[in-house]
PDB file of N, CA, C and O in Angstrom:
ATOM      1  N   MET A   1      -0.419 -23.899  -4.547  1.00  0.00           N
ATOM      2  CA  MET A   1      -0.642 -22.550  -5.035  1.00  0.00           C
ATOM      3  C   MET A   1       0.570 -22.117  -5.853  1.00  0.00           C
ATOM      4  O   MET A   1       1.704 -22.254  -5.394  1.00  0.00           O
ATOM      5  N   SER A   2       0.350 -21.610  -7.028  1.00  0.00           N
ATOM      6  CA  SER A   2       1.452 -21.175  -7.876  1.00  0.00           C
ATOM      7  C   SER A   2       1.997 -19.841  -7.391  1.00  0.00           C
ATOM      8  O   SER A   2       1.347 -19.122  -6.632  1.00  0.00           O
ATOM      9  N   ARG A   3       3.182 -19.532  -7.837  1.00  0.00           N
ATOM     10  CA  ARG A   3       3.822 -18.286  -7.433  1.00  0.00           C
ATOM     11  C   ARG A   3       2.974 -17.072  -7.810  1.00  0.00           C
ATOM     12  O   ARG A   3       2.918 -16.103  -7.053  1.00  0.00           O
ATOM     13  N   SER A   4       2.311 -17.110  -8.971  1.00  0.00           N
ATOM     14  CA  SER A   4       1.513 -15.969  -9.424  1.00  0.00           C
ATOM     15  C   SER A   4       0.252 -15.774  -8.588  1.00  0.00           C
ATOM     16  O   SER A   4      -0.353 -14.703  -8.610  1.00  0.00           O
ATOM     17  N   GLU A   5      -0.147 -16.824  -7.840  1.00  0.00           N
ATOM     18  CA  GLU A   5      -1.356 -16.724  -7.033  1.00  0.00           C
ATOM     19  C   GLU A   5      -1.073 -16.292  -5.600  1.00  0.00           C
ATOM     20  O   GLU A   5      -2.013 -16.009  -4.857  1.00  0.00           O
ATOM     21  N   ARG A   6       0.177 -16.233  -5.191  1.00  0.00           N
ATOM     22  CA  ARG A   6       0.515 -15.842  -3.824  1.00  0.00           C
ATOM     23  C   ARG A   6       0.165 -14.383  -3.612  1.00  0.00           C
ATOM     24  O   ARG A   6       0.456 -13.520  -4.441  1.00  0.00           O
ATOM     25  N   SER A   7      -0.464 -14.137  -2.484  1.00  0.00           N
ATOM     26  CA  SER A   7      -0.865 -12.767  -2.212  1.00  0.00           C
ATOM     27  C   SER A   7      -0.962 -12.553  -0.715  1.00  0.00           C
ATOM     28  O   SER A   7      -1.323 -13.458   0.037  1.00  0.00           O
ATOM     29  N   ALA A   8      -0.638 -11.359  -0.302  1.00  0.00           N
ATOM     30  CA  ALA A   8      -0.788 -10.948   1.087  1.00  0.00           C
ATOM     31  C   ALA A   8      -1.350  -9.533   1.067  1.00  0.00           C
ATOM     32  O   ALA A   8      -1.313  -8.850   0.043  1.00  0.00           O
ATOM     33  N   ARG A   9      -1.866  -9.107   2.203  1.00  0.00           N
ATOM     34  CA  ARG A   9      -2.396  -7.746   2.304  1.00  0.00           C
ATOM     35  C   ARG A   9      -1.791  -7.081   3.532  1.00  0.00           C
ATOM     36  O   ARG A   9      -1.695  -7.678   4.604  1.00  0.00           O
ATOM     37  N   VAL A  10      -1.389  -5.843   3.347  1.00  0.00           N
ATOM     38  CA  VAL A  10      -0.912  -5.036   4.456  1.00  0.00           C
ATOM     39  C   VAL A  10      -1.746  -3.755   4.482  1.00  0.00           C
ATOM     40  O   VAL A  10      -2.111  -3.210   3.440  1.00  0.00           O
ATOM     41  N   THR A  11      -2.033  -3.296   5.683  1.00  0.00           N
ATOM     42  CA  THR A  11      -2.808  -2.072   5.857  1.00  0.00           C
ATOM     43  C   THR A  11      -1.944  -1.048   6.576  1.00  0.00           C
ATOM     44  O   THR A  11      -1.313  -1.349   7.589  1.00  0.00           O
ATOM     45  N   PHE A  12      -1.924   0.162   6.038  1.00  0.00           N
ATOM     46  CA  PHE A  12      -1.185   1.260   6.650  1.00  0.00           C
ATOM     47  C   PHE A  12      -2.156   2.348   7.078  1.00  0.00           C
ATOM     48  O   PHE A  12      -3.116   2.645   6.368  1.00  0.00           O
ATOM     49  N   MET A  13      -1.908   2.937   8.229  1.00  0.00           N
ATOM     50  CA  MET A  13      -2.605   4.157   8.632  1.00  0.00           C
ATOM     51  C   MET A  13      -1.810   5.305   8.009  1.00  0.00           C
ATOM     52  O   MET A  13      -0.579   5.290   8.019  1.00  0.00           O
ATOM     53  N   VAL A  14      -2.507   6.282   7.476  1.00  0.00           N
ATOM     54  CA  VAL A  14      -1.847   7.441   6.879  1.00  0.00           C
ATOM     55  C   VAL A  14      -2.477   8.712   7.435  1.00  0.00           C
ATOM     56  O   VAL A  14      -3.665   8.743   7.758  1.00  0.00           O
ATOM     57  N   ARG A  15      -1.680   9.738   7.538  1.00  0.00           N
ATOM     58  CA  ARG A  15      -2.166  11.018   8.040  1.00  0.00           C
ATOM     59  C   ARG A  15      -2.308  12.000   6.891  1.00  0.00           C
ATOM     60  O   ARG A  15      -1.590  11.922   5.894  1.00  0.00           O
ATOM     61  N   GLU A  16      -3.224  12.904   7.043  1.00  0.00           N
ATOM     62  CA  GLU A  16      -3.401  14.026   6.116  1.00  0.00           C
ATOM     63  C   GLU A  16      -3.869  13.621   4.724  1.00  0.00           C
ATOM     64  O   GLU A  16      -3.693  14.386   3.776  1.00  0.00           O
ATOM     65  N   VAL A  17      -4.449  12.458   4.581  1.00  0.00           N
ATOM     66  CA  VAL A  17      -5.047  12.063   3.306  1.00  0.00           C
ATOM     67  C   VAL A  17      -6.519  12.419   3.403  1.00  0.00           C
ATOM     68  O   VAL A  17      -7.290  11.747   4.088  1.00  0.00           O
ATOM     69  N   ASP A  18      -6.904  13.493   2.705  1.00  0.00           N
ATOM     70  CA  ASP A  18      -8.274  13.978   2.885  1.00  0.00           C
ATOM     71  C   ASP A  18      -9.010  14.266   1.582  1.00  0.00           C
ATOM     72  O   ASP A  18     -10.067  14.897   1.589  1.00  0.00           O
ATOM     73  N   CYS A  19      -8.452  13.803   0.461  1.00  0.00           N
ATOM     74  CA  CYS A  19      -9.142  14.050  -0.809  1.00  0.00           C
ATOM     75  C   CYS A  19      -8.771  12.971  -1.830  1.00  0.00           C
ATOM     76  O   CYS A  19      -7.842  12.190  -1.627  1.00  0.00           O
ATOM     77  N   ALA A  20      -9.513  12.954  -2.913  1.00  0.00           N
ATOM     78  CA  ALA A  20      -9.286  11.962  -3.966  1.00  0.00           C
ATOM     79  C   ALA A  20      -7.923  12.137  -4.624  1.00  0.00           C
ATOM     80  O   ALA A  20      -7.314  11.157  -5.054  1.00  0.00           O
ATOM     81  N   THR A  21      -7.439  13.365  -4.707  1.00  0.00           N
ATOM     82  CA  THR A  21      -6.127  13.605  -5.303  1.00  0.00           C
ATOM     83  C   THR A  21      -5.032  12.961  -4.461  1.00  0.00           C
ATOM     84  O   THR A  21      -4.110  12.345  -4.996  1.00  0.00           O
ATOM     85  N   CYS A  22      -5.137  13.107  -3.148  1.00  0.00           N
ATOM     86  CA  CYS A  22      -4.176  12.464  -2.246  1.00  0.00           C
ATOM     87  C   CYS A  22      -4.188  10.954  -2.464  1.00  0.00           C
ATOM     88  O   CYS A  22      -3.134  10.325  -2.566  1.00  0.00           O
ATOM     89  N   ALA A  23      -5.369  10.386  -2.533  1.00  0.00           N
ATOM     90  CA  ALA A  23      -5.511   8.942  -2.730  1.00  0.00           C
ATOM     91  C   ALA A  23      -4.884   8.507  -4.051  1.00  0.00           C
ATOM     92  O   ALA A  23      -4.192   7.490  -4.102  1.00  0.00           O
ATOM     93  N   ARG A  24      -5.117   9.265  -5.114  1.00  0.00           N
ATOM     94  CA  ARG A  24      -4.544   8.914  -6.426  1.00  0.00           C
ATOM     95  C   ARG A  24      -3.021   8.955  -6.398  1.00  0.00           C
ATOM     96  O   ARG A  24      -2.366   8.098  -6.993  1.00  0.00           O
ATOM     97  N   ILE A  25      -2.457   9.939  -5.716  1.00  0.00           N
ATOM     98  CA  ILE A  25      -0.999  10.040  -5.616  1.00  0.00           C
ATOM     99  C   ILE A  25      -0.435   8.787  -4.951  1.00  0.00           C
ATOM    100  O   ILE A  25       0.525   8.191  -5.439  1.00  0.00           O
ATOM    101  N   ILE A  26      -1.035   8.399  -3.843  1.00  0.00           N
ATOM    102  CA  ILE A  26      -0.582   7.204  -3.120  1.00  0.00           C
ATOM    103  C   ILE A  26      -0.746   5.961  -3.983  1.00  0.00           C
ATOM    104  O   ILE A  26       0.190   5.175  -4.129  1.00  0.00           O
ATOM    105  N   GLU A  27      -1.923   5.782  -4.550  1.00  0.00           N
ATOM    106  CA  GLU A  27      -2.211   4.581  -5.336  1.00  0.00           C
ATOM    107  C   GLU A  27      -1.299   4.473  -6.552  1.00  0.00           C
ATOM    108  O   GLU A  27      -0.842   3.380  -6.889  1.00  0.00           O
ATOM    109  N   LYS A  28      -1.034   5.586  -7.206  1.00  0.00           N
ATOM    110  CA  LYS A  28      -0.170   5.573  -8.385  1.00  0.00           C
ATOM    111  C   LYS A  28       1.274   5.244  -7.998  1.00  0.00           C
ATOM    112  O   LYS A  28       1.919   4.412  -8.635  1.00  0.00           O
ATOM    113  N   HIS A  29       1.770   5.895  -6.961  1.00  0.00           N
ATOM    114  CA  HIS A  29       3.173   5.720  -6.578  1.00  0.00           C
ATOM    115  C   HIS A  29       3.439   4.315  -6.032  1.00  0.00           C
ATOM    116  O   HIS A  29       4.393   3.662  -6.455  1.00  0.00           O
ATOM    117  N   VAL A  30       2.620   3.852  -5.111  1.00  0.00           N
ATOM    118  CA  VAL A  30       2.813   2.525  -4.523  1.00  0.00           C
ATOM    119  C   VAL A  30       2.506   1.439  -5.552  1.00  0.00           C
ATOM    120  O   VAL A  30       3.163   0.398  -5.571  1.00  0.00           O
ATOM    121  N   GLY A  31       1.524   1.673  -6.394  1.00  0.00           N
ATOM    122  CA  GLY A  31       1.129   0.702  -7.406  1.00  0.00           C
ATOM    123  C   GLY A  31       2.182   0.437  -8.465  1.00  0.00           C
ATOM    124  O   GLY A  31       2.090  -0.558  -9.184  1.00  0.00           O
ATOM    125  N   LYS A  32       3.185   1.307  -8.579  1.00  0.00           N
ATOM    126  CA  LYS A  32       4.266   1.118  -9.554  1.00  0.00           C
ATOM    127  C   LYS A  32       5.260   0.037  -9.140  1.00  0.00           C
ATOM    128  O   LYS A  32       6.014  -0.466  -9.972  1.00  0.00           O
ATOM    129  N   LEU A  33       5.263  -0.320  -7.867  1.00  0.00           N
ATOM    130  CA  LEU A  33       6.220  -1.319  -7.397  1.00  0.00           C
ATOM    131  C   LEU A  33       5.924  -2.687  -8.009  1.00  0.00           C
ATOM    132  O   LEU A  33       4.773  -3.118  -8.068  1.00  0.00           O
ATOM    133  N   GLU A  34       6.980  -3.360  -8.464  1.00  0.00           N
ATOM    134  CA  GLU A  34       6.803  -4.720  -8.970  1.00  0.00           C
ATOM    135  C   GLU A  34       6.352  -5.607  -7.816  1.00  0.00           C
ATOM    136  O   GLU A  34       6.957  -5.591  -6.743  1.00  0.00           O
ATOM    137  N   GLY A  35       5.315  -6.364  -8.030  1.00  0.00           N
ATOM    138  CA  GLY A  35       4.793  -7.243  -6.999  1.00  0.00           C
ATOM    139  C   GLY A  35       3.572  -6.695  -6.286  1.00  0.00           C
ATOM    140  O   GLY A  35       2.875  -7.434  -5.591  1.00  0.00           O
ATOM    141  N   VAL A  36       3.307  -5.401  -6.451  1.00  0.00           N
ATOM    142  CA  VAL A  36       2.091  -4.823  -5.872  1.00  0.00           C
ATOM    143  C   VAL A  36       0.948  -5.100  -6.832  1.00  0.00           C
ATOM    144  O   VAL A  36       1.000  -4.724  -8.003  1.00  0.00           O
ATOM    145  N   LYS A  37      -0.084  -5.760  -6.325  1.00  0.00           N
ATOM    146  CA  LYS A  37      -1.217  -6.155  -7.162  1.00  0.00           C
ATOM    147  C   LYS A  37      -2.350  -5.147  -7.133  1.00  0.00           C
ATOM    148  O   LYS A  37      -3.023  -4.940  -8.143  1.00  0.00           O
ATOM    149  N   ASP A  38      -2.572  -4.509  -5.971  1.00  0.00           N
ATOM    150  CA  ASP A  38      -3.684  -3.570  -5.850  1.00  0.00           C
ATOM    151  C   ASP A  38      -3.418  -2.630  -4.685  1.00  0.00           C
ATOM    152  O   ASP A  38      -2.849  -3.028  -3.668  1.00  0.00           O
ATOM    153  N   VAL A  39      -3.833  -1.381  -4.843  1.00  0.00           N
ATOM    154  CA  VAL A  39      -3.712  -0.378  -3.785  1.00  0.00           C
ATOM    155  C   VAL A  39      -5.039   0.352  -3.704  1.00  0.00           C
ATOM    156  O   VAL A  39      -5.534   0.869  -4.705  1.00  0.00           O
ATOM    157  N   LYS A  40      -5.609   0.394  -2.523  1.00  0.00           N
ATOM    158  CA  LYS A  40      -6.861   1.118  -2.294  1.00  0.00           C
ATOM    159  C   LYS A  40      -6.664   2.045  -1.105  1.00  0.00           C
ATOM    160  O   LYS A  40      -6.095   1.653  -0.087  1.00  0.00           O
ATOM    161  N   THR A  41      -7.135   3.266  -1.241  1.00  0.00           N
ATOM    162  CA  THR A  41      -7.062   4.238  -0.163  1.00  0.00           C
ATOM    163  C   THR A  41      -8.463   4.511   0.357  1.00  0.00           C
ATOM    164  O   THR A  41      -9.361   4.872  -0.404  1.00  0.00           O
ATOM    165  N   ALA A  42      -8.642   4.336   1.661  1.00  0.00           N
ATOM    166  CA  ALA A  42      -9.917   4.640   2.317  1.00  0.00           C
ATOM    167  C   ALA A  42      -9.742   5.985   3.020  1.00  0.00           C
ATOM    168  O   ALA A  42      -9.258   6.054   4.150  1.00  0.00           O
ATOM    169  N   ILE A  43     -10.142   7.041   2.334  1.00  0.00           N
ATOM    170  CA  ILE A  43      -9.915   8.396   2.824  1.00  0.00           C
ATOM    171  C   ILE A  43     -10.541   8.613   4.197  1.00  0.00           C
ATOM    172  O   ILE A  43      -9.895   9.151   5.096  1.00  0.00           O
ATOM    173  N   MET A  44     -11.780   8.201   4.360  1.00  0.00           N
ATOM    174  CA  MET A  44     -12.492   8.440   5.620  1.00  0.00           C
ATOM    175  C   MET A  44     -11.885   7.659   6.790  1.00  0.00           C
ATOM    176  O   MET A  44     -12.050   8.047   7.947  1.00  0.00           O
ATOM    177  N   LEU A  45     -11.193   6.571   6.496  1.00  0.00           N
ATOM    178  CA  LEU A  45     -10.574   5.750   7.540  1.00  0.00           C
ATOM    179  C   LEU A  45      -9.093   6.065   7.735  1.00  0.00           C
ATOM    180  O   LEU A  45      -8.464   5.561   8.666  1.00  0.00           O
ATOM    181  N   ASN A  46      -8.536   6.905   6.849  1.00  0.00           N
ATOM    182  CA  ASN A  46      -7.102   7.201   6.854  1.00  0.00           C
ATOM    183  C   ASN A  46      -6.273   5.924   6.731  1.00  0.00           C
ATOM    184  O   ASN A  46      -5.274   5.749   7.430  1.00  0.00           O
ATOM    185  N   LYS A  47      -6.701   5.034   5.831  1.00  0.00           N
ATOM    186  CA  LYS A  47      -5.998   3.766   5.641  1.00  0.00           C
ATOM    187  C   LYS A  47      -5.680   3.523   4.173  1.00  0.00           C
ATOM    188  O   LYS A  47      -6.400   3.961   3.276  1.00  0.00           O
ATOM    189  N   VAL A  48      -4.586   2.815   3.957  1.00  0.00           N
ATOM    190  CA  VAL A  48      -4.198   2.358   2.627  1.00  0.00           C
ATOM    191  C   VAL A  48      -4.055   0.841   2.707  1.00  0.00           C
ATOM    192  O   VAL A  48      -3.330   0.322   3.556  1.00  0.00           O
ATOM    193  N   PHE A  49      -4.749   0.139   1.820  1.00  0.00           N
ATOM    194  CA  PHE A  49      -4.709  -1.318   1.751  1.00  0.00           C
ATOM    195  C   PHE A  49      -3.889  -1.708   0.528  1.00  0.00           C
ATOM    196  O   PHE A  49      -4.160  -1.246  -0.580  1.00  0.00           O
ATOM    197  N   VAL A  50      -2.889  -2.555   0.730  1.00  0.00           N
ATOM    198  CA  VAL A  50      -2.014  -2.966  -0.370  1.00  0.00           C
ATOM    199  C   VAL A  50      -2.019  -4.488  -0.462  1.00  0.00           C
ATOM    200  O   VAL A  50      -1.650  -5.176   0.490  1.00  0.00           O
ATOM    201  N   ASP A  51      -2.439  -5.008  -1.612  1.00  0.00           N
ATOM    202  CA  ASP A  51      -2.340  -6.432  -1.915  1.00  0.00           C
ATOM    203  C   ASP A  51      -1.059  -6.617  -2.724  1.00  0.00           C
ATOM    204  O   ASP A  51      -0.827  -5.906  -3.702  1.00  0.00           O
ATOM    205  N   TYR A  52      -0.236  -7.571  -2.313  1.00  0.00           N
ATOM    206  CA  TYR A  52       1.075  -7.712  -2.944  1.00  0.00           C
ATOM    207  C   TYR A  52       1.544  -9.159  -2.909  1.00  0.00           C
ATOM    208  O   TYR A  52       1.000  -9.989  -2.180  1.00  0.00           O
ATOM    209  N   ASP A  53       2.564  -9.444  -3.710  1.00  0.00           N
ATOM    210  CA  ASP A  53       3.211 -10.751  -3.742  1.00  0.00           C
ATOM    211  C   ASP A  53       4.467 -10.655  -2.877  1.00  0.00           C
ATOM    212  O   ASP A  53       5.425  -9.986  -3.263  1.00  0.00           O
ATOM    213  N   PRO A  54       4.480 -11.311  -1.714  1.00  0.00           N
ATOM    214  CA  PRO A  54       5.635 -11.202  -0.822  1.00  0.00           C
ATOM    215  C   PRO A  54       6.918 -11.800  -1.397  1.00  0.00           C
ATOM    216  O   PRO A  54       8.001 -11.570  -0.858  1.00  0.00           O
ATOM    217  N   GLN A  55       6.808 -12.558  -2.474  1.00  0.00           N
ATOM    218  CA  GLN A  55       7.998 -13.089  -3.138  1.00  0.00           C
ATOM    219  C   GLN A  55       8.668 -12.032  -4.017  1.00  0.00           C
ATOM    220  O   GLN A  55       9.829 -12.178  -4.398  1.00  0.00           O
ATOM    221  N   LYS A  56       7.932 -10.969  -4.336  1.00  0.00           N
ATOM    222  CA  LYS A  56       8.449  -9.956  -5.261  1.00  0.00           C
ATOM    223  C   LYS A  56       8.719  -8.603  -4.613  1.00  0.00           C
ATOM    224  O   LYS A  56       9.553  -7.842  -5.103  1.00  0.00           O
ATOM    225  N   VAL A  57       8.029  -8.295  -3.528  1.00  0.00           N
ATOM    226  CA  VAL A  57       8.198  -6.982  -2.906  1.00  0.00           C
ATOM    227  C   VAL A  57       8.031  -7.126  -1.395  1.00  0.00           C
ATOM    228  O   VAL A  57       7.193  -7.893  -0.921  1.00  0.00           O
ATOM    229  N   SER A  58       8.838  -6.382  -0.654  1.00  0.00           N
ATOM    230  CA  SER A  58       8.773  -6.454   0.808  1.00  0.00           C
ATOM    231  C   SER A  58       7.858  -5.365   1.368  1.00  0.00           C
ATOM    232  O   SER A  58       7.569  -4.366   0.709  1.00  0.00           O
ATOM    233  N   ILE A  59       7.419  -5.588   2.584  1.00  0.00           N
ATOM    234  CA  ILE A  59       6.606  -4.572   3.264  1.00  0.00           C
ATOM    235  C   ILE A  59       7.418  -3.296   3.429  1.00  0.00           C
ATOM    236  O   ILE A  59       6.884  -2.195   3.295  1.00  0.00           O
ATOM    237  N   ASP A  60       8.702  -3.442   3.719  1.00  0.00           N
ATOM    238  CA  ASP A  60       9.554  -2.265   3.891  1.00  0.00           C
ATOM    239  C   ASP A  60       9.620  -1.439   2.609  1.00  0.00           C
ATOM    240  O   ASP A  60       9.589  -0.209   2.665  1.00  0.00           O
ATOM    241  N   ALA A  61       9.710  -2.097   1.461  1.00  0.00           N
ATOM    242  CA  ALA A  61       9.738  -1.374   0.183  1.00  0.00           C
ATOM    243  C   ALA A  61       8.415  -0.651  -0.055  1.00  0.00           C
ATOM    244  O   ALA A  61       8.398   0.467  -0.572  1.00  0.00           O
ATOM    245  N   ILE A  62       7.316  -1.284   0.318  1.00  0.00           N
ATOM    246  CA  ILE A  62       6.000  -0.647   0.171  1.00  0.00           C
ATOM    247  C   ILE A  62       5.911   0.573   1.077  1.00  0.00           C
ATOM    248  O   ILE A  62       5.455   1.637   0.656  1.00  0.00           O
ATOM    249  N   ARG A  63       6.353   0.413   2.329  1.00  0.00           N
ATOM    250  CA  ARG A  63       6.317   1.529   3.276  1.00  0.00           C
ATOM    251  C   ARG A  63       7.180   2.692   2.791  1.00  0.00           C
ATOM    252  O   ARG A  63       6.773   3.849   2.888  1.00  0.00           O
ATOM    253  N   LYS A  64       8.366   2.391   2.272  1.00  0.00           N
ATOM    254  CA  LYS A  64       9.249   3.444   1.768  1.00  0.00           C
ATOM    255  C   LYS A  64       8.615   4.176   0.589  1.00  0.00           C
ATOM    256  O   LYS A  64       8.715   5.399   0.490  1.00  0.00           O
ATOM    257  N   ALA A  65       7.965   3.433  -0.303  1.00  0.00           N
ATOM    258  CA  ALA A  65       7.283   4.073  -1.440  1.00  0.00           C
ATOM    259  C   ALA A  65       6.158   4.969  -0.938  1.00  0.00           C
ATOM    260  O   ALA A  65       5.956   6.067  -1.457  1.00  0.00           O
ATOM    261  N   LEU A  66       5.434   4.509   0.057  1.00  0.00           N
ATOM    262  CA  LEU A  66       4.362   5.307   0.639  1.00  0.00           C
ATOM    263  C   LEU A  66       4.928   6.559   1.298  1.00  0.00           C
ATOM    264  O   LEU A  66       4.376   7.646   1.131  1.00  0.00           O
ATOM    265  N   ASP A  67       6.010   6.420   2.036  1.00  0.00           N
ATOM    266  CA  ASP A  67       6.632   7.572   2.692  1.00  0.00           C
ATOM    267  C   ASP A  67       7.129   8.602   1.682  1.00  0.00           C
ATOM    268  O   ASP A  67       7.102   9.801   1.958  1.00  0.00           O
ATOM    269  N   LYS A  68       7.580   8.147   0.516  1.00  0.00           N
ATOM    270  CA  LYS A  68       8.070   9.072  -0.515  1.00  0.00           C
ATOM    271  C   LYS A  68       6.963   9.955  -1.080  1.00  0.00           C
ATOM    272  O   LYS A  68       7.242  10.979  -1.704  1.00  0.00           O
ATOM    273  N   THR A  69       5.710   9.566  -0.866  1.00  0.00           N
ATOM    274  CA  THR A  69       4.607  10.412  -1.331  1.00  0.00           C
ATOM    275  C   THR A  69       4.427  11.627  -0.431  1.00  0.00           C
ATOM    276  O   THR A  69       3.730  12.575  -0.792  1.00  0.00           O
ATOM    277  N   GLY A  70       5.061  11.601   0.752  1.00  0.00           N
ATOM    278  CA  GLY A  70       4.957  12.729   1.671  1.00  0.00           C
ATOM    279  C   GLY A  70       3.908  12.559   2.757  1.00  0.00           C
ATOM    280  O   GLY A  70       3.706  13.456   3.575  1.00  0.00           O
ATOM    281  N   TYR A  71       3.243  11.417   2.766  1.00  0.00           N
ATOM    282  CA  TYR A  71       2.224  11.164   3.783  1.00  0.00           C
ATOM    283  C   TYR A  71       2.805  10.249   4.857  1.00  0.00           C
ATOM    284  O   TYR A  71       3.296   9.161   4.555  1.00  0.00           O
ATOM    285  N   ALA A  72       2.746  10.697   6.117  1.00  0.00           N
ATOM    286  CA  ALA A  72       3.251   9.891   7.228  1.00  0.00           C
ATOM    287  C   ALA A  72       2.399   8.635   7.355  1.00  0.00           C
ATOM    288  O   ALA A  72       1.173   8.692   7.259  1.00  0.00           O
ATOM    289  N   SER A  73       3.057   7.502   7.572  1.00  0.00           N
ATOM    290  CA  SER A  73       2.311   6.244   7.636  1.00  0.00           C
ATOM    291  C   SER A  73       2.939   5.293   8.634  1.00  0.00           C
ATOM    292  O   SER A  73       4.105   5.426   9.004  1.00  0.00           O
ATOM    293  N   TYR A  74       2.137   4.330   9.060  1.00  0.00           N
ATOM    294  CA  TYR A  74       2.652   3.207   9.822  1.00  0.00           C
ATOM    295  C   TYR A  74       1.771   1.996   9.566  1.00  0.00           C
ATOM    296  O   TYR A  74       0.563   2.113   9.357  1.00  0.00           O
ATOM    297  N   MET A  75       2.412   0.818   9.588  1.00  0.00           N
ATOM    298  CA  MET A  75       1.694  -0.419   9.302  1.00  0.00           C
ATOM    299  C   MET A  75       0.812  -0.777  10.487  1.00  0.00           C
ATOM    300  O   MET A  75       1.227  -0.652  11.639  1.00  0.00           O
ATOM    301  N   THR A  76      -0.401  -1.221  10.202  1.00  0.00           N
ATOM    302  CA  THR A  76      -1.299  -1.615  11.277  1.00  0.00           C
ATOM    303  C   THR A  76      -1.685  -3.081  11.220  1.00  0.00           C
ATOM    304  O   THR A  76      -1.834  -3.717  12.263  1.00  0.00           O
ATOM    305  N   ILE A  77      -1.851  -3.628  10.029  1.00  0.00           N
ATOM    306  CA  ILE A  77      -2.334  -5.005   9.904  1.00  0.00           C
ATOM    307  C   ILE A  77      -1.598  -5.700   8.766  1.00  0.00           C
ATOM    308  O   ILE A  77      -1.429  -5.146   7.680  1.00  0.00           O
ATOM    309  N   LEU A  78      -1.167  -6.919   9.038  1.00  0.00           N
ATOM    310  CA  LEU A  78      -0.571  -7.767   8.009  1.00  0.00           C
ATOM    311  C   LEU A  78      -1.416  -9.019   7.924  1.00  0.00           C
ATOM    312  O   LEU A  78      -1.687  -9.663   8.938  1.00  0.00           O
ATOM    313  N   LYS A  79      -1.833  -9.366   6.717  1.00  0.00           N
ATOM    314  CA  LYS A  79      -2.715 -10.509   6.536  1.00  0.00           C
ATOM    315  C   LYS A  79      -2.239 -11.330   5.349  1.00  0.00           C
ATOM    316  O   LYS A  79      -2.033 -10.798   4.259  1.00  0.00           O
ATOM    317  N   ASP A  80      -2.061 -12.644   5.568  1.00  0.00           N
ATOM    318  CA  ASP A  80      -1.680 -13.538   4.464  1.00  0.00           C
ATOM    319  C   ASP A  80      -2.896 -13.959   3.698  1.00  0.00           C
ATOM    320  O   ASP A  80      -2.786 -14.713   2.730  1.00  0.00           O
TER     321      ASP A  80
END
């Protein structure tokens, strides 16, 4: 597998995300990180799914970017 094909997924639980605007804020802010490939927010589940390249960005950096949006979060699932 080439470096560009490496991917992992992390899922965060988030609080107080209850509208499309909240989701866009999270997706835009976290999606700016180098190495983040995709960010999806499931409003009804209070979850954020992040696909990323672990060679380029750490889970801690993703969590910090998410926290900077003002929404409390914690990691629930890590999947390679």
